[in-house]
ChimeraX commands (.cxc) that place a marker at each C-alpha (Angstrom):
marker #1 position 122.44,206.86,169.61 radius 0.5
marker #1 position 121.24,203.62,170.97 radius 0.5
marker #1 position 120.78,204.87,173.82 radius 0.5
marker #1 position 118.22,207.34,173.19 radius 0.5
marker #1 position 115.68,204.80,172.55 radius 0.5
marker #1 position 113.13,203.94,174.30 radius 0.5
marker #1 position 113.35,201.43,176.94 radius 0.5
marker #1 position 111.30,198.57,174.97 radius 0.5
marker #1 position 113.74,198.67,172.11 radius 0.5
marker #1 position 117.13,198.94,173.80 radius 0.5
marker #1 position 115.57,195.70,175.94 radius 0.5
marker #1 position 114.95,194.49,172.16 radius 0.5
marker #1 position 118.35,195.57,171.18 radius 0.5
marker #1 position 119.92,193.20,173.84 radius 0.5
marker #1 position 118.12,190.51,173.25 radius 0.5
marker #1 position 118.96,190.39,169.34 radius 0.5
marker #1 position 122.36,189.97,169.21 radius 0.5
marker #1 position 122.42,190.46,165.34 radius 0.5
marker #1 position 119.68,193.33,165.63 radius 0.5
marker #1 position 122.45,195.14,168.11 radius 0.5
marker #1 position 125.30,194.55,165.62 radius 0.5
marker #1 position 123.14,196.60,162.87 radius 0.5
marker #1 position 122.19,199.02,165.05 radius 0.5
marker #1 position 125.63,199.01,166.24 radius 0.5
marker #1 position 127.29,199.63,162.93 radius 0.5
marker #1 position 124.50,202.28,161.96 radius 0.5
marker #1 position 125.10,204.10,164.40 radius 0.5
marker #1 position 128.76,203.75,163.52 radius 0.5
marker #1 position 128.12,204.90,159.68 radius 0.5
marker #1 position 126.24,207.68,160.82 radius 0.5
marker #1 position 128.97,208.90,163.64 radius 0.5
marker #1 position 131.73,208.61,160.69 radius 0.5
marker #1 position 129.73,210.86,158.44 radius 0.5
marker #1 position 128.82,213.16,160.87 radius 0.5
marker #1 position 132.60,213.68,161.93 radius 0.5
marker #1 position 133.54,214.54,157.82 radius 0.5
marker #1 position 131.11,216.97,158.01 radius 0.5
marker #1 position 132.24,218.75,161.36 radius 0.5
marker #1 position 136.04,218.30,159.75 radius 0.5
marker #1 position 135.10,219.88,156.45 radius 0.5
marker #1 position 133.56,223.06,158.03 radius 0.5
marker #1 position 136.14,223.56,160.80 radius 0.5
marker #1 position 138.25,223.17,157.80 radius 0.5
marker #1 position 136.53,225.92,156.27 radius 0.5
marker #1 position 136.09,228.26,159.05 radius 0.5
marker #1 position 139.85,227.86,159.26 radius 0.5
marker #1 position 140.23,229.46,155.95 radius 0.5
marker #1 position 138.13,231.79,156.34 radius 0.5
marker #1 position 139.32,232.63,159.65 radius 0.5
marker #1 position 143.35,232.95,157.91 radius 0.5
marker #1 position 141.55,235.19,155.39 radius 0.5
marker #1 position 139.80,237.03,157.61 radius 0.5
marker #1 position 143.48,237.72,159.58 radius 0.5
marker #1 position 145.13,238.36,156.50 radius 0.5
marker #1 position 143.04,241.16,155.58 radius 0.5
marker #1 position 142.84,242.88,158.56 radius 0.5
marker #1 position 147.08,242.22,158.90 radius 0.5
marker #1 position 147.77,243.71,155.41 radius 0.5
marker #1 position 146.00,246.60,155.67 radius 0.5
marker #1 position 148.08,247.34,159.22 radius 0.5
marker #1 position 151.68,245.82,157.22 radius 0.5
marker #1 position 150.48,247.81,154.19 radius 0.5
marker #1 position 150.70,251.35,156.46 radius 0.5
marker #1 position 153.89,250.10,157.67 radius 0.5
marker #1 position 155.68,248.98,154.51 radius 0.5
marker #1 position 153.71,249.42,151.24 radius 0.5
marker #1 position 156.11,248.46,148.92 radius 0.5
marker #1 position 156.72,244.84,151.03 radius 0.5
marker #1 position 153.68,244.37,152.37 radius 0.5
marker #1 position 151.85,241.36,150.13 radius 0.5
marker #1 position 155.12,239.24,150.86 radius 0.5
marker #1 position 155.56,240.48,154.43 radius 0.5
marker #1 position 151.70,239.75,155.70 radius 0.5
marker #1 position 152.55,236.33,153.52 radius 0.5
marker #1 position 155.47,235.10,155.85 radius 0.5
marker #1 position 153.23,236.09,159.15 radius 0.5
marker #1 position 150.12,233.97,158.21 radius 0.5
marker #1 position 152.18,231.00,158.37 radius 0.5
marker #1 position 152.03,231.82,162.00 radius 0.5
marker #1 position 149.43,230.20,163.97 radius 0.5
marker #1 position 145.87,231.84,164.76 radius 0.5
marker #1 position 146.46,232.86,168.69 radius 0.5
marker #1 position 150.14,234.61,167.29 radius 0.5
marker #1 position 148.51,236.10,164.86 radius 0.5
marker #1 position 145.56,237.89,167.49 radius 0.5
marker #1 position 148.37,238.93,169.39 radius 0.5
marker #1 position 149.86,240.69,166.29 radius 0.5
marker #1 position 146.83,242.28,165.58 radius 0.5
marker #1 position 146.27,243.49,169.38 radius 0.5
marker #1 position 149.68,244.34,169.92 radius 0.5
marker #1 position 150.91,247.12,167.65 radius 0.5
marker #1 position 154.28,247.26,169.20 radius 0.5
marker #1 position 154.71,243.30,168.30 radius 0.5
marker #1 position 153.04,243.87,164.88 radius 0.5
marker #1 position 156.29,246.34,164.31 radius 0.5
marker #1 position 158.62,244.24,165.79 radius 0.5
marker #1 position 157.33,240.90,163.68 radius 0.5
marker #1 position 157.57,243.62,160.23 radius 0.5
marker #1 position 161.20,244.80,161.10 radius 0.5
marker #1 position 161.70,240.75,161.21 radius 0.5
marker #1 position 160.12,239.84,157.81 radius 0.5
marker #1 position 161.60,243.42,156.45 radius 0.5
marker #1 position 165.16,241.76,157.69 radius 0.5
marker #1 position 164.57,238.66,155.72 radius 0.5
marker #1 position 163.45,240.13,152.58 radius 0.5
marker #1 position 166.95,242.16,152.89 radius 0.5
marker #1 position 168.78,239.22,152.99 radius 0.5
marker #1 position 167.21,237.62,150.65 radius 0.5
marker #1 position 168.09,240.78,148.18 radius 0.5
marker link #1:1,2 radius 0.2
marker link #1:2,3 radius 0.2
marker link #1:3,4 radius 0.2
marker link #1:4,5 radius 0.2
marker link #1:5,6 radius 0.2
marker link #1:6,7 radius 0.2
marker link #1:7,8 radius 0.2
marker link #1:8,9 radius 0.2
marker link #1:9,10 radius 0.2
marker link #1:10,11 radius 0.2
marker link #1:11,12 radius 0.2
marker link #1:12,13 radius 0.2
marker link #1:13,14 radius 0.2
marker link #1:14,15 radius 0.2
marker link #1:15,16 radius 0.2
marker link #1:16,17 radius 0.2
marker link #1:17,18 radius 0.2
marker link #1:18,19 radius 0.2
marker link #1:19,20 radius 0.2
marker link #1:20,21 radius 0.2
marker link #1:21,22 radius 0.2
marker link #1:22,23 radius 0.2
marker link #1:23,24 radius 0.2
marker link #1:24,25 radius 0.2
marker link #1:25,26 radius 0.2
marker link #1:26,27 radius 0.2
marker link #1:27,28 radius 0.2
marker link #1:28,29 radius 0.2
marker link #1:29,30 radius 0.2
marker link #1:30,31 radius 0.2
marker link #1:31,32 radius 0.2
marker link #1:32,33 radius 0.2
marker link #1:33,34 radius 0.2
marker link #1:34,35 radius 0.2
marker link #1:35,36 radius 0.2
marker link #1:36,37 radius 0.2
marker link #1:37,38 radius 0.2
marker link #1:38,39 radius 0.2
marker link #1:39,40 radius 0.2
marker link #1:40,41 radius 0.2
marker link #1:41,42 radius 0.2
marker link #1:42,43 radius 0.2
marker link #1:43,44 radius 0.2
marker link #1:44,45 radius 0.2
marker link #1:45,46 radius 0.2
marker link #1:46,47 radius 0.2
marker link #1:47,48 radius 0.2
marker link #1:48,49 radius 0.2
marker link #1:49,50 radius 0.2
marker link #1:50,51 radius 0.2
marker link #1:51,52 radius 0.2
marker link #1:52,53 radius 0.2
marker link #1:53,54 radius 0.2
marker link #1:54,55 radius 0.2
marker link #1:55,56 radius 0.2
marker link #1:56,57 radius 0.2
marker link #1:57,58 radius 0.2
marker link #1:58,59 radius 0.2
marker link #1:59,60 radius 0.2
marker link #1:60,61 radius 0.2
marker link #1:61,62 radius 0.2
marker link #1:62,63 radius 0.2
marker link #1:63,64 radius 0.2
marker link #1:64,65 radius 0.2
marker link #1:65,66 radius 0.2
marker link #1:66,67 radius 0.2
marker link #1:67,68 radius 0.2
marker link #1:68,69 radius 0.2
marker link #1:69,70 radius 0.2
marker link #1:70,71 radius 0.2
marker link #1:71,72 radius 0.2
marker link #1:72,73 radius 0.2
marker link #1:73,74 radius 0.2
marker link #1:74,75 radius 0.2
marker link #1:75,76 radius 0.2
marker link #1:76,77 radius 0.2
marker link #1:77,78 radius 0.2
marker link #1:78,79 radius 0.2
marker link #1:79,80 radius 0.2
marker link #1:80,81 radius 0.2
marker link #1:81,82 radius 0.2
marker link #1:82,83 radius 0.2
marker link #1:83,84 radius 0.2
marker link #1:84,85 radius 0.2
marker link #1:85,86 radius 0.2
marker link #1:86,87 radius 0.2
marker link #1:87,88 radius 0.2
marker link #1:88,89 radius 0.2
marker link #1:89,90 radius 0.2
marker link #1:90,91 radius 0.2
marker link #1:91,92 radius 0.2
marker link #1:92,93 radius 0.2
marker link #1:93,94 radius 0.2
marker link #1:94,95 radius 0.2
marker link #1:95,96 radius 0.2
marker link #1:96,97 radius 0.2
marker link #1:97,98 radius 0.2
marker link #1:98,99 radius 0.2
marker link #1:99,100 radius 0.2
marker link #1:100,101 radius 0.2
marker link #1:101,102 radius 0.2
marker link #1:102,103 radius 0.2
marker link #1:103,104 radius 0.2
marker link #1:104,105 radius 0.2
marker link #1:105,106 radius 0.2
marker link #1:106,107 radius 0.2
marker link #1:107,108 radius 0.2
marker link #1:108,109 radius 0.2
view
């Protein structure tokens, strides 16, 4: 930010410590605000990604176990998104995960 200014402006900042401090503080404040906005966006996109994966996952789980599709999908959604992507791309892994979830549900009832 500060070094993106014209050479004359940078030289003026370097010759005036008070002005330099003001500009540094402003730059820090701006960066913090940008970081907060980026965090908000990444949280929203993460939630959107989870929703999207959940919908796809539910439709596949519902074909295997319509009665427990909600519970099983909820259990599977506790996994990280990379693992969920694997389940969606590998039907055998999804079947194994559903069977494990069914076993947990059977022991709870």
